N, C-alpha and C positions, 0 to 999 in steps of 0.2 A: 179194362184199361187198368185197372188196379191189381189185378194180376198179375200183367204184364210188367209193372212197377214194382210189385213185392220179389217177383222172378229175378229182375235185373240188379236189385238190392241184396238179391242173395248167392245168384250163379255168375262166377267168374266169367266175362263176354269171352275171352279167348280159349280156357279151358272147359267150360262147360262144368267145372266142379262145383260143389256147394262151398262157399266161402265160410269158415268157422266164425260162429258169430261175434265173439271176443275181437275179431280180426275186420267185420264187417265197417263199412262206414256209417251204416246205420246203429252200429254196436258201438261208435266210438263216442260218442256221450256218456253214455251208463258206465262204461268200463274205464274210460277214462279220466273222467272227474275225479273220482277218489285219490287217482294219481298228482293231479293239479292240485287237490286240495293239500296234499303232501309237500307236495315243491314250495307251496307259499306258506307252509307253516313257520312262524316268527321263532326267533333265537334258535337255529337250526345247527347241529353241530356238526363238525365233519364229517363223523360217519353218517349221520341222517343226511347230509347234503349229496355225500356220494351216493346213498342208497337208494332216493328218492328219483334222483339225475340216471342212474342206472335201469332202475325199473320203466322210467318214461322212456327212454331209450329203447328196452325191450322191446316194450309196449308197440311204438310209432315202425320198429323194424319188422315185426309181424306185421302188422297194418300194410306196410309197403311192399312186402313180398306177397301178402294174399292179395293186394290189388294189382300187383305188377301187370306191365304190357307181356304176355307170354308167348306173343308171337315170336319172338326167336328163344330157345331155350338157353337159359344160363347158367352156369356152374355154381354148384353150393358155396364154394370157395368165395365167387364174390357177395354172397349173403353175408357170411363170417366176416367178411373184409369190410363192408359197408356197417353190418352192427360195432365193431370192435372198435372202427373209425368214428362213428358216431357216439358212443360211450366214452371213448378217451377226451374226444374235444369237449364235449358237453360237460365230462366231471373236470377237467383241467379248467377250461373258463369259469365255470361256477366257484370252484376253489380259490383259483387264484383271485378273482372280484373281490370272494367274501376276505381273502388276506388283506388285499389292499385296501376294502372299506375298513376291516378291523386297528390296520393302521394307520389309518388318517386321523390326524388328531385334530384336526381343525372340527371336525365333527362333532356334535354332540352326543350323546348317547342315544336321544329319538330320533336326529336326524339319520344316526349311522341305520337305525333298526329300520327307518324309512325305506334309504334307499338298499339296504341287505334285500327287502321285500321285490324289488326290483330286477335281482340278480338273476332269476331264473328265466328270463324274456332273453336275453342275449344269449345264452349256453344253450337255449332249449332252439333256438332260430338255427343259429349257426350248426350246431349236430345235425339239426335235420336235414340241413342242404348237404354236408358231408353224408349223410344216410343215403341220401337219394342218388350225390353223384356217385359213390363207390360200390353202390350196390347195383347202378344200372349202367354202368360205363361200355360195359359190354355193345350196347344199344349204340353207342356213340361209334364203335369201330364197326361191328356189323348192319347197323341201321334196322331199322321196323318196316312191318308190312304196312305197303300205301294200298289204299283201295279205290275202286274206280266207284261213280254214282249209284251204282248197281248194287256195290258190296263186294265184288269180285277183287280179291287179292292181284296186282296189276305188279308188284317187284316190291325191293326195300329200297329205304330212302336212310342216309344219315341225316339229311338235312332235315328231314320230319322226327328224326330222334332226338336230333338237338334243339326244336323246338319242342319237343311233347317234355323233355327233360327239364328247359327251361322254366315251361310252365308248370311243370309239378312243384320243382324248388322256390319258385316264388308264392305258389299256394302254400308251403310246408312254412313261411317266413311270414307271411299273412295270416295264417291260421292261429299260433300261441298268440297272435300281437294282443286283443282283447280278452283273451284265456288268461294272461299273463300279465296284463298291464291294468286293467279295470278292476279285478277285485281287490288288488293293492292300494287304490285310489279310495275305493269306497269304501273298503274296512277301515282305513286311516280315518275316515270323517263316522262310521258307525261306531267306530271305538269309545269317540267324545262324548257319544251320548248317555245320557242317565240310565237306561233300560240294561245297557252294557257294562258299564260300570259298574252296575248294583249285582248285577248277574253275570260274572265272568263265565261261567259255564255254558252260557249260551254263544261264546264267540266262535265255537269250532262250528255248532251247526249254522249260524249264521253266515259263518263264511263258507261253508259247504252249500248252503242255496246259492249265496254270489257268484262263485265258481259255477253252479252249475246252469245258473241264468247268463252267466257268458259265455260258456261254451255252446249251451243252445244258439245264440246268436252268432256265432264266431264261424261254426260247422258249416251252417249254408253258403253263409257269405261266403267262405274260402273258395267252396266248393264251386261256388257259380261262377266265379272269376273268368274262368275259362270253360269253353263248351268240350263235351266229353270226346266228340269228335271235329275234330279241325280241318280247316282246309290249308294246304300249303301250295 
């Protein structure tokens, strides 16, 4: 039973090829947490905002491709199209929201800093949807393989492809929600404690631990939203 679970976590179900460790779902937390910490760093410059959004979407694109539905071949151009669309949308939304917040004179500096911490979530969520839709758009046109109760391929279905794509997109929206929303709230409280005020060097390690805990909570919740094999 344990060996079967390990096999399923490492081997792609359609291609039977080994998935590169950083792009496995089991590797999402250890390799994704440093990126999340970078996304949530306070007082980011334009360059750092662009860098962390680019790095995050690069990682997401590789994870999406490595865990794609490979029952139908998809051209490399679709992967590139999805990657570029995700990066452009994430960077545009993040930079645009930061500029709007900076120009909002009604906010105090403390309020502006707090709001800026929540900017990564809408940028990442919208980019994740763009990434999935653009990268797997071919499935909507050609359909994906559907199986009978015995696991035999009985044909292709565009309805099943639409169903799968919708569930994947919803998962990609739910996944970053706790990861990018909970840490800013928790850190805004912890930063007011006497311990972190007296020891500002602990801010980054504490934030990293908070992000790691949020990631560990969010990933199994997001993956368990929908079954791996669905009935249509």
